[in-house]
C-alpha positions as CSV (number, residue, x, y, z in Angstrom):
1,X,85.9,-61.5,46.6
2,X,85.4,-59.2,43.8
3,X,81.7,-58.4,44.8
4,X,82.5,-57.9,48.7
5,X,85.6,-55.4,47.9
6,X,82.8,-53.8,45.5
7,X,79.9,-53.5,47.7
8,X,82.5,-52.4,50.8
9,X,83.1,-49.4,48.1
10,X,79.8,-48.9,47.2
11,X,78.8,-48.7,51.8
12,X,81.6,-46.4,51.4
13,X,80.8,-43.6,49.6
14,X,77.0,-43.9,50.5
15,X,78.6,-43.1,54.1
16,X,80.9,-40.4,52.2
17,X,77.7,-39.0,51.2
18,X,75.8,-38.6,53.9
19,X,78.6,-37.0,56.3
20,X,79.1,-34.7,53.3
21,X,75.3,-33.5,53.8
22,X,75.8,-33.4,57.3
23,X,78.5,-31.3,56.5
24,X,77.1,-28.8,54.0
25,X,74.1,-28.0,56.0
26,X,76.7,-26.8,58.7
27,X,78.5,-24.7,56.3
28,X,75.5,-23.1,55.4
29,X,74.7,-21.2,59.1
30,X,74.3,-17.8,59.5
31,X,77.3,-18.1,61.9
32,X,79.6,-19.7,59.8
33,X,78.8,-17.3,56.7
34,X,79.2,-14.5,58.6
35,X,82.5,-15.7,60.2
36,X,84.1,-16.4,56.7
37,X,85.8,-12.8,55.6
38,X,89.6,-11.8,54.1
39,X,91.3,-8.6,54.7
40,X,91.2,-6.1,51.4
41,X,92.7,-3.4,52.7
42,X,94.3,-1.2,49.5
43,X,95.0,1.5,51.1
44,X,98.0,-0.2,52.1
45,X,99.3,-1.3,48.5
46,X,98.2,2.2,47.5
47,X,101.7,3.3,46.4
48,X,102.4,-0.6,44.8
49,X,99.1,0.1,42.3
50,X,100.1,3.0,40.0
51,X,100.1,2.5,36.5
52,X,103.3,0.3,35.1
53,X,105.9,1.9,32.4
54,X,108.5,1.2,30.3
55,X,112.0,0.9,31.5
56,X,113.7,1.8,27.7
57,X,116.9,3.9,28.6
58,X,119.1,6.9,27.1
59,X,121.6,4.6,24.6
60,X,124.5,5.6,27.0
61,X,123.2,3.8,30.3
62,X,121.7,0.8,28.4
63,X,122.8,-2.4,29.2
64,X,121.6,-4.0,25.9
65,X,121.6,-2.6,22.5
66,X,119.0,-4.4,20.7
67,X,119.5,-4.7,16.8
68,X,116.1,-5.7,14.9
69,X,115.5,-5.3,11.1
70,X,111.5,-5.2,9.7
71,X,111.2,-8.4,9.6
72,X,112.0,-9.5,13.3
73,X,110.2,-6.8,14.9
74,X,107.8,-9.3,17.2
75,X,111.2,-10.8,18.0
76,X,112.6,-7.2,18.9
77,X,109.1,-6.8,20.6
78,X,109.8,-10.3,22.7
79,X,113.4,-9.1,23.8
80,X,111.6,-5.5,25.0
81,X,109.3,-7.0,27.0
82,X,111.7,-9.7,28.5
83,X,114.4,-6.8,29.0
84,X,111.4,-5.1,30.8
85,X,110.3,-7.3,33.5
86,X,114.2,-8.1,34.3
87,X,114.9,-4.9,34.8
88,X,117.5,-4.3,32.2
89,X,118.1,-1.4,30.8
90,X,117.9,-0.9,26.6
91,X,118.1,0.5,23.5
92,X,117.0,-0.3,20.7
93,X,118.2,0.1,17.2
94,X,116.7,-0.4,13.8
95,X,119.0,-1.9,11.6
96,X,117.6,-0.2,8.3
97,X,118.8,3.1,10.0
98,X,122.4,2.3,10.0
99,X,125.4,0.6,12.3
100,X,125.1,1.0,15.8
101,X,127.8,2.6,18.0
102,X,129.2,0.0,19.0
103,X,131.6,1.7,21.7
104,X,128.4,1.9,23.5
105,X,126.7,-1.0,23.8
106,X,128.4,-3.7,26.7
107,X,125.8,-6.5,24.4
108,X,124.9,-6.6,21.6
109,X,121.2,-8.7,21.2
110,X,121.0,-9.2,17.0
111,X,117.6,-9.4,16.2
112,X,118.3,-9.8,12.5
113,X,119.4,-13.3,10.8
114,X,122.6,-11.1,9.3
115,X,125.6,-10.9,11.4
116,X,126.4,-7.9,8.4
117,X,123.6,-5.7,9.9
118,X,126.7,-5.3,13.1
119,X,129.4,-4.2,10.9
120,X,132.7,-5.0,9.1
121,X,134.9,-8.3,10.1
122,X,137.1,-6.6,11.9
123,X,134.4,-4.4,13.8
124,X,132.9,-7.6,15.1
125,X,136.6,-9.2,16.0
126,X,137.3,-6.2,17.7
127,X,134.4,-5.9,19.8
128,X,133.8,-9.2,21.3
129,X,137.8,-9.6,21.6
130,X,137.7,-5.9,23.3
131,X,135.0,-7.8,26.2
132,X,131.5,-7.0,24.2
133,X,129.3,-10.1,23.8
134,X,127.1,-10.5,20.6
135,X,123.7,-13.0,20.8
136,X,122.3,-13.9,18.0
137,X,118.9,-13.9,18.7
138,X,117.6,-16.0,16.1
139,X,119.0,-18.4,13.0
140,X,121.8,-17.0,10.9
141,X,121.5,-16.5,7.2
142,X,125.1,-18.0,5.9
143,X,126.6,-15.0,4.6
144,X,130.0,-14.1,3.5
145,X,130.9,-12.5,6.6
146,X,129.4,-15.3,8.9
147,X,131.4,-17.5,6.7
148,X,134.2,-16.1,7.8
149,X,133.5,-15.2,11.4
150,X,131.5,-18.8,12.3
151,X,135.2,-20.0,13.6
152,X,134.9,-17.4,16.2
153,X,131.4,-19.0,17.1
154,X,132.7,-22.5,17.8
155,X,131.8,-23.2,14.1
156,X,133.2,-26.0,12.2
157,X,131.1,-27.1,9.6
158,X,127.8,-26.0,8.1
159,X,125.7,-26.9,5.1
160,X,122.1,-25.9,4.1
161,X,119.1,-25.4,6.8
162,X,117.6,-27.8,8.6
163,X,113.7,-28.7,9.9
164,X,113.6,-27.8,14.0
165,X,110.8,-30.4,15.4
166,X,111.4,-30.4,18.6
167,X,114.1,-29.4,21.5
168,X,115.9,-31.3,24.2
169,X,117.4,-29.1,27.1
170,X,120.8,-29.7,27.7
171,X,121.7,-27.6,30.4
172,X,119.8,-25.9,33.3
173,X,119.7,-22.2,31.5
174,X,116.0,-23.3,31.3
175,X,115.9,-23.5,34.9
176,X,114.7,-27.1,36.3
177,X,114.4,-28.1,32.6
178,X,118.0,-30.3,32.2
179,X,116.9,-33.3,30.6
180,X,114.1,-32.5,29.5
181,X,112.4,-32.7,25.6
182,X,109.8,-30.7,24.0
183,X,107.2,-30.3,21.7
184,X,108.5,-33.8,19.9
185,X,107.2,-33.1,16.6
186,X,104.8,-30.3,17.4
187,X,107.4,-28.1,16.3
188,X,108.1,-26.9,12.9
189,X,111.7,-24.7,12.8
190,X,114.6,-23.8,11.0
191,X,118.1,-24.3,12.3
192,X,121.1,-24.4,10.4
193,X,122.9,-27.9,9.8
194,X,126.1,-27.4,11.6
195,X,128.5,-28.3,13.8
196,X,130.1,-27.5,16.5
197,X,133.1,-27.4,18.4
198,X,133.8,-31.3,20.6
199,X,134.4,-29.0,23.7
200,X,131.7,-26.4,23.4
201,X,128.5,-28.6,25.1
202,X,125.2,-27.1,23.5
203,X,122.5,-25.6,26.4
204,X,120.3,-26.8,23.3
205,X,120.2,-29.1,21.1
206,X,116.7,-30.7,18.3
207,X,116.0,-34.0,18.1
208,X,118.6,-34.8,15.2
209,X,121.3,-33.5,18.1
210,X,122.0,-30.6,16.0
211,X,123.2,-27.9,18.4
212,X,120.6,-25.0,18.8
213,X,122.3,-22.4,21.6
214,X,125.6,-22.2,23.1
215,X,128.2,-19.9,23.8
216,X,131.5,-19.0,22.8
217,X,134.3,-16.7,24.3
218,X,136.5,-15.1,22.0
219,X,139.4,-12.5,23.8
220,X,137.6,-11.0,26.8
221,X,134.3,-11.3,25.7
222,X,131.4,-13.8,24.1
223,X,129.6,-14.8,21.2
224,X,126.8,-16.6,22.2
225,X,124.5,-18.2,19.6
226,X,120.7,-19.4,19.0
227,X,119.9,-21.4,16.4
228,X,116.4,-21.6,16.3
229,X,113.8,-18.9,15.4
230,X,111.4,-19.8,18.6
231,X,112.3,-16.9,21.1
232,X,110.7,-14.7,18.2
233,X,107.5,-16.3,20.3
234,X,105.9,-14.9,23.6
235,X,105.9,-18.2,25.5
236,X,110.0,-18.2,24.8
237,X,110.5,-15.4,26.8
238,X,113.0,-18.2,29.1
239,X,115.3,-18.9,26.5
240,X,115.8,-15.2,26.6
241,X,116.4,-14.3,29.9
242,X,118.3,-17.8,30.0
243,X,120.8,-16.6,27.5
244,X,121.8,-13.4,28.9
245,X,122.6,-15.0,31.8
246,X,125.0,-17.6,29.9
247,X,128.6,-15.7,29.1
248,X,128.5,-13.4,33.2
249,X,130.0,-15.0,36.1
250,X,127.1,-13.9,37.8
251,X,123.5,-12.5,36.6
252,X,120.5,-11.4,38.8
253,X,117.5,-10.1,37.9
254,X,113.7,-9.8,40.2
255,X,111.3,-12.3,40.0
256,X,107.8,-12.7,41.1
257,X,107.9,-15.8,42.8
258,X,104.4,-17.0,42.8
259,X,102.5,-19.9,41.6
260,X,98.7,-19.6,41.5
261,X,96.0,-22.4,40.3
262,X,92.7,-21.3,39.4
263,X,89.6,-23.2,38.7
264,X,87.4,-22.3,36.1
265,X,83.8,-22.2,36.6
266,X,84.2,-23.1,40.1
267,X,81.8,-23.0,42.5
268,X,78.9,-23.2,39.8
269,X,75.4,-24.4,39.4
270,X,75.9,-28.3,38.8
271,X,73.5,-29.8,36.4
272,X,71.3,-32.5,37.7
273,X,71.2,-35.9,36.8
274,X,73.4,-38.2,35.2
275,X,76.7,-38.4,32.9
276,X,77.3,-41.6,31.6
277,X,81.3,-40.9,31.8
278,X,80.5,-41.0,35.0
279,X,78.0,-42.8,36.1
280,X,79.8,-45.8,34.8
281,X,82.8,-45.0,36.9
282,X,81.4,-44.3,40.2
283,X,77.8,-45.0,39.9
284,X,76.9,-41.4,40.8
285,X,75.1,-38.6,39.7
286,X,76.8,-35.6,39.2
287,X,76.5,-33.4,42.2
288,X,77.6,-36.6,43.9
289,X,80.7,-37.0,41.8
290,X,82.1,-33.4,42.6
291,X,81.3,-33.4,45.9
292,X,82.5,-36.6,47.3
293,X,84.7,-37.8,44.5
294,X,86.6,-34.1,42.6
295,X,86.7,-32.2,44.9
296,X,88.2,-34.0,48.0
297,X,90.9,-35.4,45.3
298,X,91.7,-31.9,44.6
299,X,92.3,-30.7,47.8
300,X,94.1,-33.8,48.8
301,X,96.2,-32.9,45.2
302,X,96.3,-29.4,46.8
303,X,98.3,-30.1,50.2
304,X,100.7,-33.2,48.5
305,X,101.8,-30.5,45.9
306,X,101.7,-26.6,47.4
307,X,98.0,-25.3,45.4
308,X,96.7,-22.9,46.4
309,X,92.9,-22.3,44.4
310,X,91.7,-19.4,43.0
311,X,87.6,-20.6,42.2
312,X,86.4,-18.8,39.4
313,X,82.5,-18.3,40.1
314,X,79.5,-18.4,38.3
315,X,76.0,-17.8,39.1
316,X,73.7,-19.3,36.5
317,X,74.8,-21.0,33.4
318,X,71.4,-19.0,31.9
319,X,72.4,-17.4,28.2
320,X,70.4,-14.6,29.5
321,X,72.3,-11.2,28.2
322,X,69.0,-8.8,29.5
323,X,67.5,-7.6,32.2
324,X,66.3,-8.6,34.8
325,X,68.7,-11.0,35.7
326,X,67.1,-12.9,38.6
327,X,68.7,-16.6,38.6
328,X,65.1,-18.2,38.2
329,X,67.1,-21.8,37.4
330,X,70.0,-21.7,39.5
331,X,69.2,-19.4,42.9
332,X,70.4,-22.1,45.6
333,X,73.4,-21.1,47.0
334,X,74.3,-24.8,48.1
335,X,77.0,-25.4,45.8
336,X,78.3,-22.1,46.2
337,X,78.1,-21.6,50.3
338,X,79.6,-25.7,50.3
339,X,82.7,-25.5,47.8
340,X,83.4,-21.5,48.4
341,X,83.9,-21.9,52.4
342,X,85.3,-25.4,51.8
343,X,87.8,-23.6,49.0
344,X,88.3,-20.3,51.5
345,X,89.0,-22.4,54.7
346,X,91.8,-24.5,52.3
347,X,94.0,-20.6,52.1
348,X,91.9,-20.3,48.5
349,X,90.3,-17.6,47.2
350,X,86.7,-16.9,45.5
351,X,87.1,-15.1,42.6
352,X,84.5,-13.7,40.0
353,X,83.9,-15.2,36.3
354,X,80.6,-14.0,35.6
355,X,77.0,-13.5,36.4
356,X,76.3,-16.0,33.5
357,X,79.2,-17.6,31.2
358,X,78.4,-14.9,28.3
359,X,82.3,-13.4,27.7
360,X,81.7,-9.5,28.2
361,X,81.7,-8.5,24.5
362,X,78.9,-6.6,22.5
363,X,80.6,-8.3,19.2
364,X,77.7,-10.8,17.9
365,X,81.0,-12.4,15.6
366,X,82.9,-13.3,18.3
367,X,80.1,-14.6,20.5
368,X,79.1,-16.7,18.3
369,X,82.1,-18.8,17.8
370,X,81.6,-20.3,21.3
371,X,78.4,-20.4,21.5
372,X,77.2,-17.6,23.2
373,X,74.9,-14.4,23.2
374,X,76.8,-10.5,22.6
375,X,75.4,-7.9,25.1
376,X,73.8,-5.2,23.8
377,X,74.7,-2.1,26.2
378,X,77.6,-1.8,28.8
379,X,74.5,-1.3,31.4
380,X,73.5,-4.9,30.8
381,X,77.4,-5.8,31.4
382,X,77.3,-3.8,34.4
383,X,74.2,-4.9,36.1
384,X,74.4,-8.6,35.0
385,X,78.4,-8.8,37.4
386,X,76.8,-6.3,40.1
387,X,74.0,-9.0,41.2
388,X,76.9,-11.2,40.7
389,X,78.6,-9.4,43.9
390,X,75.0,-9.4,45.6
391,X,74.5,-13.1,44.9
392,X,78.0,-13.4,46.6
393,X,77.5,-10.9,49.4
394,X,74.5,-13.2,50.3
395,X,76.7,-16.3,50.8
396,X,79.6,-14.4,52.3
397,X,78.6,-10.9,53.5
398,X,81.8,-10.2,55.5
399,X,84.0,-11.5,52.6
400,X,85.3,-9.1,49.6
401,X,85.5,-10.7,45.8
402,X,88.6,-8.9,44.3
403,X,89.7,-11.3,41.0
404,X,88.0,-11.7,38.2
405,X,88.7,-14.1,35.4
406,X,87.4,-13.7,32.0
407,X,84.9,-16.7,30.2
408,X,86.8,-18.2,27.7
409,X,89.0,-15.4,27.9
410,X,87.1,-12.9,26.0
411,X,86.9,-9.6,27.7
412,X,86.2,-6.3,25.3
413,X,87.6,-3.1,25.4
414,X,84.7,-1.1,26.4
415,X,83.9,-4.0,28.9
416,X,87.2,-3.5,30.7
417,X,86.4,0.1,31.3
418,X,83.6,-0.6,33.2
419,X,84.7,-3.6,35.6
420,X,86.4,-1.5,38.6
421,X,83.1,0.9,38.0
422,X,80.8,-2.3,38.7
423,X,83.3,-4.2,41.1
424,X,84.9,-1.7,43.4
425,X,86.8,-4.2,45.2
426,X,88.6,-5.8,42.2
427,X,92.3,-5.9,42.5
428,X,93.2,-8.8,39.6
429,X,92.5,-9.6,36.4
430,X,93.8,-12.8,34.9
431,X,93.0,-14.0,31.5
432,X,95.9,-15.1,28.7
433,X,99.0,-14.7,28.2
434,X,99.9,-16.6,25.1
435,X,99.0,-15.0,21.9
436,X,95.9,-15.5,20.1
437,X,96.1,-16.0,16.3
438,X,92.3,-15.6,16.2
439,X,92.8,-12.1,17.9
440,X,89.1,-13.3,20.0
441,X,91.0,-13.3,23.6
442,X,91.9,-10.6,26.0
443,X,95.5,-10.9,26.2
444,X,97.8,-9.6,28.6
445,X,101.8,-8.7,29.7
446,X,102.3,-8.4,33.7
447,X,101.7,-4.6,34.8
448,X,99.3,-2.3,36.9
449,X,96.5,-0.9,35.0
450,X,95.4,3.3,35.0
451,X,92.5,1.6,36.8
452,X,94.7,0.4,39.4
453,X,94.0,-3.5,38.7
454,X,96.8,-5.5,38.1
455,X,97.0,-7.2,34.8
456,X,98.1,-11.2,36.0
457,X,97.5,-13.3,33.1
458,X,97.3,-17.3,33.5
459,X,100.0,-19.3,31.3
460,X,99.3,-22.6,31.1
461,X,95.8,-25.3,31.6
462,X,94.8,-28.3,31.5
463,X,94.8,-31.9,33.6
464,X,97.5,-33.2,31.4
465,X,101.2,-31.8,30.4
466,X,101.3,-31.6,26.9
467,X,104.5,-30.2,25.0
468,X,103.3,-27.1,24.4
469,X,101.8,-26.2,28.2
470,X,105.2,-27.5,30.2
471,X,107.5,-25.7,27.4
472,X,105.1,-22.6,28.8
473,X,105.8,-23.1,32.0
474,X,109.7,-23.6,32.6
475,X,110.0,-20.8,30.2
476,X,107.4,-18.4,32.7
477,X,109.8,-19.8,36.0
478,X,112.9,-18.5,34.1
479,X,111.8,-15.2,33.4
480,X,109.3,-14.6,35.6
481,X,109.4,-17.2,38.9
482,X,105.5,-17.6,37.7
483,X,103.5,-20.5,37.3
484,X,100.2,-19.6,36.6
485,X,98.0,-22.4,35.9
486,X,93.8,-23.0,35.4
487,X,91.5,-25.8,34.8
488,X,87.9,-26.6,34.0
489,X,85.9,-28.9,36.6
490,X,83.8,-30.1,33.5
491,X,86.9,-31.6,31.6
492,X,86.2,-34.4,33.0
493,X,82.7,-34.8,32.2
494,X,83.8,-34.5,28.3
495,X,84.1,-37.2,25.9
496,X,87.0,-35.5,23.6
497,X,89.1,-33.8,26.9
498,X,88.4,-36.8,29.7
499,X,90.6,-39.5,28.8
500,X,87.9,-42.1,29.5
501,X,87.2,-41.5,33.7
502,X,88.1,-39.3,36.5
503,X,90.5,-42.2,38.2
504,X,93.3,-42.1,35.4
505,X,92.6,-38.3,34.0
506,X,93.5,-37.5,38.2
507,X,96.7,-40.0,38.0
508,X,98.0,-38.1,35.1
509,X,97.2,-34.8,36.8
510,X,99.2,-36.2,40.2
511,X,102.1,-37.0,37.9
512,X,102.1,-34.2,36.1
513,X,102.0,-31.1,39.1
514,X,104.1,-33.8,41.4
515,X,106.9,-33.5,38.6
516,X,106.1,-29.6,38.7
517,X,106.4,-29.5,42.3
518,X,109.4,-31.5,42.8
519,X,111.3,-29.3,40.0
520,X,110.0,-26.3,41.4
521,X,109.5,-26.9,45.5
522,X,110.7,-23.2,45.8
523,X,107.7,-21.0,44.1
524,X,105.3,-19.6,46.6
525,X,101.7,-21.0,46.3
526,X,99.2,-18.0,46.7
527,X,95.7,-16.8,45.5
528,X,95.3,-14.6,42.4
529,X,94.9,-11.4,44.9
530,X,98.0,-12.0,46.6
531,X,99.9,-13.1,43.3
532,X,98.6,-9.9,41.8
533,X,100.5,-7.8,44.7
534,X,103.7,-9.4,44.2
535,X,103.0,-9.1,40.9
536,X,102.6,-5.1,41.3
537,X,106.0,-5.3,44.3
538,X,107.5,-6.8,41.8
539,X,107.2,-4.4,38.5
540,X,106.5,-1.0,40.4
541,X,109.5,-1.1,42.2
542,X,113.2,-0.2,40.6
543,X,116.0,-2.3,41.2
544,X,119.4,-1.4,40.8
545,X,122.3,-3.1,41.2
546,X,126.6,-2.4,41.7
547,X,128.4,-5.1,41.3
548,X,132.2,-6.0,41.6
549,X,134.4,-9.3,41.5
550,X,133.5,-10.0,45.4
551,X,129.7,-8.7,45.5
552,X,126.3,-8.0,44.7
553,X,124.7,-4.6,46.2
554,X,121.2,-4.1,45.0
555,X,118.6,-1.7,46.4
556,X,115.0,-1.3,45.5
557,X,112.8,1.7,45.5
558,X,109.7,1.5,47.2
559,X,110.4,-1.7,48.9
560,X,107.3,-3.6,50.1
561,X,107.3,-6.1,52.5
562,X,109.7,-8.8,50.1
563,X,111.4,-8.8,47.1
564,X,112.8,-12.3,45.5
565,X,115.3,-12.4,42.8
566,X,117.0,-15.5,40.6
567,X,121.1,-15.1,41.1
568,X,122.9,-17.0,38.4
569,X,126.3,-18.0,39.8
570,X,129.5,-20.2,39.9
571,X,131.3,-18.5,42.4
572,X,130.0,-19.6,46.2
573,X,128.1,-17.8,48.4
574,X,130.4,-16.0,51.7
575,X,127.8,-13.7,53.4
576,X,124.4,-12.4,52.7
577,X,123.0,-8.9,54.5
578,X,119.8,-8.9,54.2
579,X,118.3,-11.1,52.8
580,X,118.4,-14.8,52.5
581,X,119.5,-17.3,49.5
582,X,118.3,-20.9,48.6
583,X,119.8,-23.1,46.4
584,X,117.5,-24.0,43.2
585,X,119.3,-25.5,40.8
586,X,123.4,-25.7,40.0
587,X,124.4,-22.6,40.2
588,X,121.7,-20.9,40.7
589,X,119.5,-19.5,43.8
590,X,116.6,-18.0,45.1
591,X,117.5,-14.9,46.6
592,X,114.4,-13.1,48.8
593,X,115.7,-9.7,49.9
594,X,114.1,-8.7,53.3
595,X,115.4,-4.5,53.3
596,X,115.6,-1.9,50.8
597,X,119.2,-2.3,50.7
598,X,120.8,-5.6,50.3
599,X,124.2,-7.4,50.0
600,X,125.5,-10.6,48.7
601,X,129.1,-11.6,49.2
602,X,131.3,-13.8,47.0
603,X,134.2,-16.3,48.6
């Protein structure tokens, strides 16, 4: 019986290969190639594509006052960037230069470990009692002032510091993350060993049950306490956004609302012959595996989990960094045409990765760490990109490529300066969002550069969930309404990355993105280019809110088609004018504004 099933499986695969071969030949016809096109009209979007600017405002207008010291400047910078994206006005104060004027600060974000930096006990008590909010943004030092004020913070006892190695999220202050565990021994942070009042429900705990985040009303105001240092990290900006919403009856801020998914090194030449891992499992060579197993599985996953792929095209895997770039080894267009056409027909997008996989840098030391050759001139880099553009035009003469993904996330400052010249249709660069301690990667913020290119980084990666990439995802969703993930096809054929075979690997991938789709079905799946336009729309439009107890009125300038917002509120919505709303979590809504002014009325 087993032999019969095995024979049937082999016959099915052979038939599939035959059908795919016929389809591939049809896809290469000149009619099909010319019919594959896109509409890239940058003039329509010109008003969005201007250089992004800072939104820090004067203290008299600032909704948030950031109090920091030299030791916590990284935390201060992280808070500032988060507030910038959320379009909340702020002003930063160096604690070494004296006390801030509390009367001019509706909210104080304490980016030091010392409550003493705010003022005296009487000043702190009076400020919060009269309606101010103090956010402690890092683990506090138990000074004598802390001991006096701690009951107002809801603390009933404390002892020495303890090591926090994992996090349990016990509320939805991180959207969609209630009940989730993160890091699980992969984190080493410091928290005060404390107990809080039994009537306070912490928003986060460590694995020992010690509260890590909570809000405590005091008079007309609030204390919001973060008992861990993780908010200084770029991948934790969702914590900052979620904290700001805890004491507010209503809290609204703009988001990108985009889910992008990159496949690096795709389409690209496929090595000839067999791979032991693949042949053992499927009895197929690499080309047939990718064409008949891997790619159909990825297309099926896209349908099931609402994914839209942006492929990062490579012309050749040769390591030549000096002209001529004749691509003599990989000139065959088969994979570019076949996979590229199906990628586009699945509503995806072809982006550029490089003529080859040699990162655009003239720094020999950086190139050597990846086993690459370094480039010898900007002219050579530019010529290689022009060859890539020419190669793509042979396959798709009516298709404009507008996105670029740097190989190994490396792009030198000099090379960045010639990208737009070499690729005139370039609209978006997608490299890394997370910090790179090696200082080799091209690390981005969300912004529009001087040359009118959108910097739109990728946040997470891999076929498998890890404690870090899951944390990156929920934080990016909470702070930006944004998912940007990438994978590599060659992970499948790697001994240390494949986990023993594609079948089990794909099962884990389906669980990973099935869970993401279940928790975040509301995020718009889109290509890199469309995601970039949504990004530019959010960061280069100014939103102003006028709020009272019964309404939120918003105005957007300039307005571009649709602008999206996260609204956190315990109030029931009675009416929405010039906008729609969708519940995406408890007391959390996605608001889509369809006009330059919009209004939400509460019951």
